[in-house]
C-alpha positions, 0 to 999 in steps of 0.5 A, spaced: 556 232 622 550 229 625 549 224 630 543 219 631 541 216 637 535 212 639 533 212 647 529 206 649 525 206 655 523 199 657 517 199 662 517 191 664 524 188 662 522 181 664 516 182 659 519 186 653 527 184 654 527 178 649 523 182 644 527 188 644 534 184 644 531 180 638 530 187 634 537 189 636 540 183 634 537 183 627 539 191 626 545 190 630 550 192 624 547 199 625 548 200 632 555 203 634 555 203 641 549 200 646 549 202 653 543 199 658 542 202 665 537 200 670 537 200 678 538 195 683 542 189 682 542 181 684 535 180 688 534 188 688 534 188 680 529 194 677 524 192 672 525 198 668 531 200 664 533 205 659 538 203 653 542 208 649 544 206 642 549 210 638 547 209 631 551 209 624 548 208 617 542 211 614 537 215 618 531 212 614 533 205 617 534 208 624 527 210 624 525 203 622 528 200 628 525 206 632 518 204 630 519 197 631 521 198 638 516 203 639 510 199 637 512 193 643 508 194 649 511 197 655 517 200 650 518 207 649 523 209 643 525 216 641 530 217 635 534 224 637 538 227 631 544 232 634 548 236 629 555 238 631 
């Protein structure tokens, strides 16, 4: 069994979060699990973040999403495939 995840590192959440969210909404049917992590809370909120997406569906579609995200300024996306 193969599992595909996309790891997304966002350098400037204030500048990039809306664009990332738009892409994830458009492709949302392929996202089984989404986990967002960033340091700090309230007035001490970090401007950097990490998203973990567990994907379903065709791997070719996962590559397309990864490329769209990776082409955004301040966003670094990687598709990771694991065999069990």
